[in-house]
N, CA, C and O of each residue as an XYZ file, in Angstrom:
692
protein
N     -33.986     39.272    -49.612
C     -34.077     37.866    -49.375
C     -34.834     37.355    -50.610
O     -35.613     38.092    -51.213
N     -34.577     35.973    -51.012
C     -34.938     35.393    -52.020
C     -36.291     34.731    -51.587
O     -36.587     34.696    -50.392
N     -37.175     34.168    -52.615
C     -38.272     33.473    -52.190
C     -37.873     32.200    -51.499
O     -38.605     31.846    -50.575
N     -36.802     31.432    -51.803
C     -36.309     30.209    -51.003
C     -35.665     30.755    -49.568
O     -35.826     30.065    -48.562
N     -35.018     31.866    -49.505
C     -34.709     32.506    -48.109
C     -35.786     32.733    -47.238
O     -35.719     32.593    -46.017
N     -36.782     33.085    -47.869
C     -38.173     33.341    -47.104
C     -38.548     32.314    -46.437
O     -38.737     32.287    -45.220
N     -38.690     31.304    -47.299
C     -39.524     29.815    -46.929
C     -38.324     29.134    -45.891
O     -38.811     28.507    -44.951
N     -37.140     29.169    -45.933
C     -36.308     28.569    -45.161
C     -36.401     29.231    -43.752
O     -36.365     28.588    -42.704
N     -36.539     30.739    -43.849
C     -36.526     31.391    -42.686
C     -37.944     30.935    -41.761
O     -37.967     30.629    -40.569
N     -38.998     30.994    -42.644
C     -40.263     30.825    -42.000
C     -40.250     29.208    -41.391
O     -40.756     29.014    -40.286
N     -39.691     28.138    -42.107
C     -39.623     26.944    -41.447
C     -38.801     26.863    -40.171
O     -39.111     26.105    -39.252
N     -37.763     27.651    -40.142
C     -36.961     27.820    -38.898
C     -37.942     28.486    -37.843
O     -38.180     27.913    -36.780
N     -38.420     29.531    -38.117
C     -39.227     30.099    -37.199
C     -40.353     29.228    -36.535
O     -40.596     29.233    -35.329
N     -41.045     28.436    -37.537
C     -41.916     27.369    -37.183
C     -41.564     26.572    -36.112
O     -42.288     26.417    -35.128
N     -40.342     25.993    -36.282
C     -39.615     25.002    -35.529
C     -39.406     25.848    -33.840
O     -39.695     25.443    -32.714
N     -38.837     27.038    -34.269
C     -38.591     27.670    -32.700
C     -39.984     27.825    -32.108
O     -40.104     27.537    -30.917
N     -40.951     28.202    -32.716
C     -42.240     28.497    -32.128
C     -42.794     27.223    -31.348
O     -43.088     27.203    -30.153
N     -42.877     26.207    -32.210
C     -42.850     24.727    -31.643
C     -42.155     24.332    -30.513
O     -42.761     23.818    -29.572
N     -40.857     24.522    -30.487
C     -39.938     24.119    -29.467
C     -40.105     25.149    -28.254
O     -40.002     24.717    -27.106
N     -40.326     26.315    -28.457
C     -40.363     27.149    -27.207
C     -41.634     26.955    -26.581
O     -41.680     27.241    -25.385
N     -42.689     26.525    -27.134
C     -43.941     26.271    -26.462
C     -44.492     24.861    -25.994
O     -45.567     24.627    -25.444
N     -43.410     23.919    -26.378
C     -43.375     22.515    -26.024
C     -44.689     22.129    -27.037
O     -45.601     21.621    -26.386
N     -44.924     22.236    -28.213
C     -46.015     21.777    -29.193
C     -46.898     23.140    -29.431
O     -46.573     24.326    -29.362
N     -48.101     22.522    -29.729
C     -48.840     23.727    -30.132
C     -50.225     23.779    -29.412
O     -51.160     24.405    -29.912
N     -50.347     23.069    -28.154
C     -51.532     23.040    -27.664
C     -51.706     24.339    -26.858
O     -50.826     24.783    -26.120
N     -53.088     25.004    -27.082
C     -53.417     26.176    -26.661
C     -52.843     27.343    -27.722
O     -53.170     28.494    -27.432
N     -52.082     27.174    -28.833
C     -51.343     28.107    -29.467
C     -52.275     28.635    -30.679
O     -52.976     27.870    -31.341
N     -52.210     29.879    -30.871
C     -52.979     30.541    -31.986
C     -51.990     31.712    -32.343
O     -51.362     32.392    -31.531
N     -51.971     31.831    -33.911
C     -51.305     32.690    -34.359
C     -52.333     33.963    -34.884
O     -53.489     33.764    -35.256
N     -51.788     35.081    -34.847
C     -52.406     36.367    -34.986
C     -51.766     37.195    -36.015
O     -50.776     37.827    -35.647
N     -52.170     37.319    -37.322
C     -51.398     38.281    -38.079
C     -51.755     39.503    -38.024
O     -52.972     39.586    -37.859
N     -51.139     40.686    -38.103
C     -51.066     41.862    -38.198
C     -51.430     42.243    -39.428
O     -50.683     41.808    -40.304
N     -52.516     43.051    -39.876
C     -52.889     43.204    -41.246
C     -51.853     44.400    -41.669
O     -51.692     45.423    -41.004
N     -51.333     44.162    -42.613
C     -51.391     43.397    -43.818
C     -50.495     42.290    -43.840
O     -50.955     41.167    -43.637
N     -49.282     42.449    -44.058
C     -48.519     41.437    -44.603
C     -48.193     40.373    -43.341
O     -47.626     39.310    -43.595
N     -48.542     40.683    -42.106
C     -48.530     39.639    -40.928
C     -49.539     38.579    -41.168
O     -49.351     37.468    -40.671
N     -50.630     38.828    -41.911
C     -51.587     37.908    -42.045
C     -51.110     36.661    -42.689
O     -50.972     35.601    -42.078
N     -50.824     36.858    -44.148
C     -50.156     35.766    -44.798
C     -48.969     34.982    -44.180
O     -48.839     33.759    -44.221
N     -48.077     35.917    -43.571
C     -47.107     35.125    -42.959
C     -47.559     34.380    -41.723
O     -47.030     33.284    -41.540
N     -48.364     34.758    -40.932
C     -49.146     33.874    -39.772
C     -49.765     32.561    -40.462
O     -49.646     31.434    -39.982
N     -50.471     32.876    -41.710
C     -51.008     31.627    -42.317
C     -49.939     30.312    -42.848
O     -50.120     29.096    -42.799
N     -48.964     30.984    -43.279
C     -48.074     30.105    -43.824
C     -47.333     29.517    -42.656
O     -47.011     28.339    -42.810
N     -46.960     30.142    -41.408
C     -46.418     29.586    -40.328
C     -47.207     28.647    -39.617
O     -46.615     27.766    -38.993
N     -48.716     28.699    -39.605
C     -49.978     27.807    -39.384
C     -49.651     26.569    -40.014
O     -49.663     25.508    -39.389
N     -49.317     26.671    -41.401
C     -49.455     25.645    -42.334
C     -48.108     24.501    -41.940
O     -48.194     23.275    -41.864
N     -46.896     25.357    -41.732
C     -45.792     24.891    -41.171
C     -45.797     23.944    -39.933
O     -45.436     22.770    -39.851
N     -46.323     24.813    -38.965
C     -46.696     24.142    -37.585
C     -47.622     22.981    -37.688
O     -47.456     22.055    -36.895
N     -48.595     22.917    -38.583
C     -49.521     21.838    -38.737
C     -48.922     20.541    -39.423
O     -49.398     19.425    -39.215
N     -47.750     20.793    -40.330
C     -46.960     19.798    -40.851
C     -46.063     19.164    -39.642
O     -45.828     17.964    -39.500
N     -45.746     19.910    -39.053
C     -44.920     19.377    -37.794
C     -45.587     18.876    -36.810
O     -44.926     17.964    -36.314
N     -46.792     19.061    -36.171
C     -47.290     18.649    -35.016
C     -48.549     17.935    -35.452
O     -49.168     17.305    -34.594
N     -48.979     17.965    -36.657
C     -50.252     17.327    -37.218
C     -51.533     17.779    -36.534
O     -52.470     17.006    -36.334
N     -51.535     18.838    -36.246
C     -52.766     19.434    -35.470
C     -52.965     20.955    -36.252
O     -52.024     21.634    -36.664
N     -54.252     21.282    -36.344
C     -54.443     22.605    -36.968
C     -54.432     23.684    -35.964
O     -54.885     23.603    -34.822
N     -53.843     24.739    -36.532
C     -53.527     25.946    -35.723
C     -54.317     27.045    -36.088
O     -54.379     27.402    -37.265
N     -55.010     27.693    -35.069
C     -56.225     28.703    -35.370
C     -55.208     30.035    -35.818
O     -54.126     30.169    -35.247
N     -55.643     30.985    -36.865
C     -55.066     31.849    -37.288
C     -56.213     33.136    -37.194
O     -57.352     33.033    -37.650
N     -55.791     34.109    -36.653
C     -56.577     35.274    -36.569
C     -56.071     36.645    -37.231
O     -54.844     36.729    -37.283
N     -56.621     37.482    -37.628
C     -56.354     38.608    -38.356
C     -56.547     39.930    -37.447
O     -57.629     40.099    -36.885
N     -55.694     40.695    -37.327
C     -55.680     41.881    -36.202
C     -55.552     43.114    -37.016
O     -54.454     43.380    -37.505
N     -56.736     44.015    -37.237
C     -56.658     45.296    -37.723
C     -56.382     46.252    -36.598
O     -57.227     46.526    -35.745
N     -55.174     46.746    -36.627
C     -54.786     47.971    -35.669
C     -55.051     49.294    -35.945
O     -54.588     50.216    -35.274
N     -55.769     49.435    -36.893
C     -55.924     50.999    -37.345
C     -56.566     51.751    -36.273
O     -56.021     52.828    -36.029
N     -57.652     51.434    -35.530
C     -58.360     51.976    -34.282
C     -57.322     52.309    -33.267
O     -57.547     53.265    -32.525
N     -56.248     51.659    -33.146
C     -55.297     51.702    -31.944
C     -53.911     52.280    -32.365
O     -52.986     52.332    -31.554
N     -53.810     52.643    -33.441
C     -52.537     53.353    -33.905
C     -52.275     55.008    -33.217
O     -53.229     55.784    -33.174
N     -51.188     55.336    -32.813
C     -51.027     56.422    -32.219
C     -50.841     57.824    -33.110
O     -50.747     58.974    -32.681
N     -50.822     57.406    -34.330
C     -50.544     58.334    -35.468
C     -51.970     58.718    -36.203
O     -52.003     59.610    -37.050
N     -53.121     57.993    -35.825
C     -54.268     58.077    -36.506
C     -54.729     59.544    -36.905
O     -55.277     59.664    -38.000
N     -54.559     60.639    -36.134
C     -54.678     61.964    -36.438
C     -53.681     62.363    -37.564
O     -54.050     63.155    -38.432
N     -52.486     61.862    -37.573
C     -51.631     62.389    -38.718
C     -51.805     61.561    -40.147
O     -50.993     61.758    -41.051
N     -52.959     60.578    -40.315
C     -52.974     59.983    -41.326
C     -53.980     60.781    -42.375
O     -54.162     60.334    -43.507
N     -54.543     61.852    -41.967
C     -55.453     62.714    -42.789
C     -56.657     63.241    -42.140
O     -56.890     62.965    -40.964
N     -57.382     63.931    -42.789
C     -58.779     64.534    -42.261
C     -59.691     63.544    -41.801
O     -60.311     63.543    -40.738
N     -59.710     62.595    -42.833
C     -60.860     61.484    -42.520
C     -60.313     60.128    -42.372
O     -60.563     59.346    -43.289
N     -59.571     59.684    -41.324
C     -59.213     58.562    -41.240
C     -60.403     57.534    -41.207
O     -61.413     57.786    -40.551
N     -60.274     56.454    -41.874
C     -61.142     55.418    -41.863
C     -60.703     54.321    -40.837
O     -59.613     53.755    -40.915
N     -61.490     54.104    -40.020
C     -61.303     53.021    -39.019
C     -62.343     51.993    -39.029
O     -63.551     52.223    -38.985
N     -61.742     50.742    -39.096
C     -62.550     49.546    -39.103
C     -62.516     48.610    -37.870
O     -62.157     47.452    -38.082
N     -62.738     48.850    -37.024
C     -62.768     47.766    -35.867
C     -63.523     46.608    -36.233
O     -64.670     46.677    -36.677
N     -62.760     45.322    -36.015
C     -63.164     44.291    -36.602
C     -62.885     43.047    -35.594
O     -62.158     43.076    -34.602
N     -63.627     41.962    -36.079
C     -63.444     40.663    -35.331
C     -61.942     39.969    -35.651
O     -61.445     40.028    -36.776
N     -61.371     39.391    -34.660
C     -60.153     38.856    -34.885
C     -60.199     37.435    -35.549
O     -59.175     36.922    -36.001
N     -61.350     36.854    -35.590
C     -61.803     35.542    -36.034
C     -61.390     34.372    -35.299
O     -61.588     33.253    -35.771
N     -60.790     34.551    -34.097
C     -60.521     33.333    -33.313
C     -60.689     33.855    -31.782
O     -60.751     35.066    -31.567
N     -60.758     32.960    -30.781
C     -60.697     32.997    -29.332
C     -59.370     33.243    -28.967
O     -58.506     32.476    -29.392
N     -59.009     34.348    -28.127
C     -57.755     34.531    -27.704
C     -57.553     34.483    -26.197
O     -56.426     34.467    -25.702
N     -58.684     34.459    -25.471
C     -58.574     34.200    -24.010
C     -58.031     32.936    -23.570
O     -58.591     31.915    -23.970
N     -56.994     32.841    -22.782
C     -56.123     31.765    -22.371
C     -55.590     31.151    -23.111
O     -55.433     29.954    -22.871
N     -55.038     31.786    -24.446
C     -54.485     31.080    -25.518
C     -52.988     31.712    -25.176
O     -52.782     32.743    -24.536
N     -51.895     30.743    -25.825
C     -50.650     31.326    -26.184
C     -50.964     32.016    -27.557
O     -51.324     31.362    -28.535
N     -50.810     33.338    -27.571
C     -50.622     33.982    -28.850
C     -49.561     34.511    -29.289
O     -48.904     35.269    -28.575
N     -49.161     34.172    -30.683
C     -48.096     34.498    -31.288
C     -48.618     35.663    -32.370
O     -49.269     35.424    -33.387
N     -48.211     36.890    -31.942
C     -48.473     38.062    -33.004
C     -47.452     37.912    -34.219
O     -46.250     37.846    -33.962
N     -47.820     37.866    -35.292
C     -47.102     37.892    -36.491
C     -46.941     39.118    -37.386
O     -47.983     39.620    -37.807
N     -45.860     39.628    -37.708
C     -45.726     40.967    -38.701
C     -44.580     40.816    -39.362
O     -43.707     40.074    -38.913
N     -44.413     41.540    -40.595
C     -43.408     41.419    -41.317
C     -41.940     42.108    -40.848
O     -40.859     41.554    -41.048
N     -42.086     43.312    -40.243
C     -40.953     44.236    -39.973
C     -41.136     44.822    -38.667
O     -42.149     45.444    -38.345
N     -40.049     44.594    -37.850
C     -40.130     45.164    -36.672
C     -39.317     46.494    -36.567
O     -38.091     46.415    -36.646
N     -39.971     47.830    -36.377
C     -39.147     48.971    -36.702
C     -39.196     49.687    -35.238
O     -38.456     49.299    -34.334
N     -40.037     50.663    -35.082
C     -39.893     51.544    -33.942
C     -40.780     50.813    -32.748
O     -40.693     51.334    -31.636
N     -41.535     49.772    -32.873
C     -42.330     49.172    -31.917
C     -43.818     49.699    -31.898
O     -44.665     49.070    -31.263
N     -44.119     50.765    -32.537
C     -45.418     51.358    -32.454
C     -46.428     50.570    -33.027
O     -47.509     50.449    -32.452
N     -46.176     49.984    -34.171
C     -47.288     49.021    -34.715
C     -47.449     47.690    -33.584
O     -48.592     47.316    -33.321
N     -46.505     47.137    -33.065
C     -46.718     46.146    -31.892
C     -47.321     46.629    -30.650
O     -47.922     45.808    -29.958
N     -47.236     47.999    -30.225
C     -47.851     48.525    -29.135
C     -49.431     48.409    -29.493
O     -50.279     47.802    -28.839
N     -49.603     49.089    -30.605
C     -51.181     49.025    -31.339
C     -51.974     47.702    -31.104
O     -53.118     47.541    -30.678
N     -50.879     46.660    -31.571
C     -51.412     45.279    -31.725
C     -51.747     44.538    -30.518
O     -52.592     43.644    -30.474
N     -51.023     44.963    -29.510
C     -51.102     44.561    -28.185
C     -52.353     45.175    -27.551
O     -53.089     44.534    -26.800
N     -52.526     46.281    -27.849
C     -53.791     47.110    -27.374
C     -55.127     46.667    -28.038
O     -56.192     46.707    -27.422
N     -55.018     46.243    -29.321
C     -56.174     45.674    -30.166
C     -56.215     44.292    -29.723
O     -57.360     43.839    -29.748
N     -55.360     43.513    -29.342
C     -55.324     42.135    -28.988
C     -56.016     42.007    -27.589
O     -56.903     41.159    -27.497
N     -55.770     42.604    -26.717
C     -56.496     42.661    -25.701
C     -57.904     43.317    -25.382
O     -58.547     43.274    -24.333
N     -58.197     43.930    -26.576
C     -59.847     44.326    -26.790
C     -60.588     43.253    -26.862
O     -61.772     43.284    -26.527
N     -59.870     41.927    -27.401
C     -60.349     40.811    -27.765
C     -60.525     39.752    -26.576
O     -61.265     38.774    -26.677
N     -59.825     40.027    -25.529
C     -59.879     39.019    -24.642
C     -58.482     38.991    -23.947
O     -57.693     39.823    -24.395
N     -58.026     38.201    -22.946
C     -57.117     38.162    -22.257
C     -56.035     36.839    -22.480
O     -56.108     35.825    -21.787
N     -55.264     36.988    -23.312
C     -54.277     35.737    -23.479
C     -53.560     35.215    -22.377
O     -53.248     36.037    -21.515
N     -53.215     33.993    -22.203
C     -52.174     33.601    -21.197
C     -50.919     34.133    -21.413
O     -50.220     34.595    -20.511
N     -50.587     34.081    -22.669
C     -49.064     34.475    -23.085
C     -49.072     35.202    -24.305
O     -49.815     34.676    -25.134
N     -48.460     36.302    -24.727
C     -48.270     36.956    -25.981
C     -46.795     36.885    -26.574
O     -45.973     37.556    -25.949
N     -46.433     36.343    -27.425
C     -45.153     36.497    -27.997
C     -45.390     37.207    -29.221
O     -46.534     37.441    -29.611
N     -44.245     37.602    -29.915
C     -44.082     38.451    -31.136
C     -43.136     37.574    -32.068
O     -42.198     36.938    -31.588
N     -43.417     37.576    -33.353
C     -42.773     36.980    -34.255
C     -42.695     37.981    -35.712
O     -43.707     38.461    -36.222
N     -41.474     38.157    -36.187
C     -41.313     38.856    -37.272
C     -40.280     38.547    -38.112
O     -39.193     38.143    -37.700
N     -40.569     38.724    -39.341
C     -39.727     38.238    -40.507
C     -38.202     39.072    -40.481
O     -37.085     38.593    -40.673
N     -38.559     40.387    -40.196
C     -37.427     41.235    -40.330
C     -37.324     42.020    -39.110
O     -38.407     42.443    -38.707
N     -36.293     42.326    -38.410
C     -36.196     43.401    -37.210
C     -34.860     44.158    -37.677
O     -33.703     43.749    -37.769
N     -35.441     45.414    -37.940
C     -34.397     46.496    -38.370
C     -34.015     47.459    -37.677
O     -33.594     48.476    -38.229
N     -34.097     47.315    -35.931
C     -33.715     48.033    -35.059
C     -34.452     49.540    -35.121
O     -35.498     49.703    -35.750
N     -33.898     50.429    -34.521
C     -34.387     51.925    -34.443
C     -35.537     51.960    -33.512
O     -36.361     52.827    -33.803
N     -35.797     51.283    -32.524
C     -37.014     51.185    -31.518
C     -37.317     52.625    -30.939
O     -36.409     53.341    -30.518
N     -38.453     52.952    -30.940
C     -38.967     54.146    -29.995
C     -39.504     53.647    -28.874
O     -39.620     54.389    -27.899
N     -39.894     52.399    -28.822
C     -40.607     51.809    -27.763
C     -39.883     50.661    -27.121
O     -38.896     50.332    -27.780
N     -40.086     49.920    -25.985
C     -39.276     48.992    -25.566
C     -39.837     47.620    -25.901
O     -40.333     46.847    -25.082
N     -39.712     47.432    -27.075
C     -40.384     46.225    -27.607
C     -39.348     45.204    -28.375
O     -38.566     45.606    -29.237
N     -39.430     43.961    -27.994
C     -38.466     43.030    -28.548
C     -39.206     41.734    -29.063
O     -40.123     41.291    -28.371
N     -38.924     41.220    -30.019
C     -39.458     40.057    -30.629
C     -38.913     38.716    -30.063
O     -37.718     38.519    -29.845
N     -39.875     37.843    -29.853
C     -39.565     36.631    -29.278
C     -38.998     35.822    -30.583
O     -38.051     35.046    -30.462
N     -39.446     35.985    -31.457
C     -38.947     35.030    -32.804
C     -38.650     36.270    -33.884
O     -39.466     37.150    -34.157
N     -37.348     36.155    -34.420
C     -36.959     37.085    -35.627
C     -36.340     36.205    -36.646
O     -35.470     35.399    -36.316
N     -36.784     36.333    -37.981
C     -36.332     35.896    -39.038
C     -34.924     36.126    -39.402
O     -34.112     35.241    -39.672
N     -34.690     37.506    -39.383
C     -33.513     38.079    -39.724
C     -33.497     39.479    -38.930
O     -34.491     40.135    -38.617
N     -32.189     39.782    -38.681
C     -31.910     41.223    -38.135
C     -31.229     41.994    -39.180
O     -30.179     41.523    -39.617
N     -31.639     43.045    -39.623
C     -30.812     43.862    -40.580
C     -30.724     45.141    -40.186
O     -31.726     45.778    -39.862
N     -29.567     45.620    -40.175
C     -29.219     46.870    -39.844
C     -29.424     47.961    -40.915
O     -28.876     47.925    -42.017
N     -30.212     48.878    -40.522
C     -30.499     49.950    -41.498
C     -30.463     51.344    -40.816
O     -30.583     51.579    -39.614
N     -30.277     52.202    -41.812
C     -30.108     53.488    -41.510
C     -31.519     54.147    -41.477
O     -32.427     53.587    -42.090
N     -31.744     55.238    -40.835
C     -33.125     55.943    -40.939
C     -33.539     56.436    -42.483
O     -34.635     56.957    -42.690
N     -32.720     56.258    -43.374
C     -32.943     56.816    -44.934
C     -33.160     55.545    -45.495
O     -33.241     55.548    -46.723
N     -33.277     54.444    -44.923
C     -33.568     53.068    -45.614
C     -34.957     52.631    -45.064
O     -35.464     52.851    -43.965
N     -35.494     51.849    -46.303
C     -36.697     51.280    -45.894
C     -36.623     49.700    -46.117
O     -35.949     49.381    -47.097
N     -37.173     48.684    -45.415
C     -37.409     47.410    -45.681
C     -38.631     47.052    -46.425
O     -39.740     47.264    -45.934
N     -38.489     46.562    -47.495
C     -39.739     46.413    -48.338
C     -39.925     44.833    -48.508
O     -39.147     44.147    -49.172
N     -40.961     44.369    -47.884
C     -41.399     43.065    -47.773
C     -42.548     42.902    -48.951
O     -43.566     43.593    -49.004
N     -42.205     41.892    -49.856
C     -43.074     41.467    -50.813
C     -43.720     40.150    -50.759
O     -42.862     39.276    -50.877
N     -44.773     39.725    -50.641
C     -45.412     38.377    -50.646
C     -46.301     38.173    -51.730
O     -46.942     39.087    -52.248
N     -46.349     36.945    -52.094
C     -47.016     36.613    -53.547
C     -48.654     36.717    -53.135
O     -49.483     36.912    -54.025
N     -49.035     36.580    -51.800
C     -50.509     36.562    -51.434
C     -51.058     37.958    -51.778
O     -52.231     38.023    -52.148
N     -50.277     39.147    -51.687
C     -50.687     40.525    -51.648
C     -49.855     41.222    -52.617
O     -50.218     42.366    -52.891
N     -48.679     40.712    -53.266
C     -47.892     41.590    -54.137
C     -47.571     41.002    -55.459
O     -47.027     41.651    -56.352
N     -47.924     39.749    -55.565
C     -47.586     38.911    -56.763
C     -46.212     38.750    -56.867
O     -45.868     38.445    -58.010
N     -45.181     38.865    -55.947
C     -43.710     38.840    -55.858
C     -43.334     38.342    -54.477
O     -44.054     38.639    -53.524
N     -42.304     37.642    -54.322
C     -41.787     37.018    -53.134
C     -40.334     37.513    -52.883
O     -39.360     36.997    -53.431
N     -40.266     38.542    -52.022
C     -38.789     39.109    -51.644
C     -38.805     40.017    -50.742
O     -39.871     40.592    -50.524
N     -37.697     40.346    -50.045
C     -37.316     41.339    -49.214
C     -36.339     42.341    -49.566
O     -35.187     41.925    -49.687
N     -36.554     43.614    -49.765
C     -35.500     44.396    -50.291
C     -35.387     45.396    -49.199
O     -36.201     45.582    -48.294
N     -34.131     46.090    -49.434
C     -33.475     47.076    -48.613
C     -33.490     48.247    -49.669
O     -32.715     48.115    -50.616
N     -34.204     49.269    -49.627
C     -34.246     50.328    -50.494
C     -33.897     51.783    -49.642
O     -34.005     51.897    -48.421
N     -33.481     52.796    -50.526
C     -33.248     54.027    -49.988
C     -34.743     54.668    -49.998
O     -35.683     54.460    -50.765
N     -34.635     55.437    -48.981
C     -36.055     56.213    -48.897
C     -35.932     57.587    -49.901
O     -34.924     58.288    -49.981
N     -37.053     57.774    -50.556
C     -36.964     58.952    -51.644
C     -37.454     60.080    -50.786
O     -38.500     60.040    -50.138
N     -36.584     61.133    -50.832
C     -36.956     62.410    -50.010
C     -37.980     63.356    -50.587
O     -38.298     64.372    -49.969
């Protein structure tokens, strides 16, 4: 995806979020660290342009809730942190760059509920590449891209990578 394709996709996703929720009342976006955060911030700006209301954006660090924590190394660094917004009784849209196995989303749900009890949780992803290991489905999908297990979707965003693109690359063995 080119920068303009990413922008058009985010505009469409913002309209879908707005339409499905009948506006932005009680809506908050929560970006899953790393690339979900700038995507959530961009979606919030787009929603603000549509509805002329500020949309709260939180940041979710899921490292404490990952099920592969013991495989990350002998001294995994865990930073439980604040989300930055109130989630109780809100409509929360979790935002991430790529939906793959579903394990990141599972960890994000657990982390989110450690901060309160949302009224409704929806998932928004830029790319859904399939290959689920858990029964997780996104409410909003930018693009579905069929991949094989030896391929990787690489999302680069200006805020983190000083580049703006989505690439399908072959995994190096």
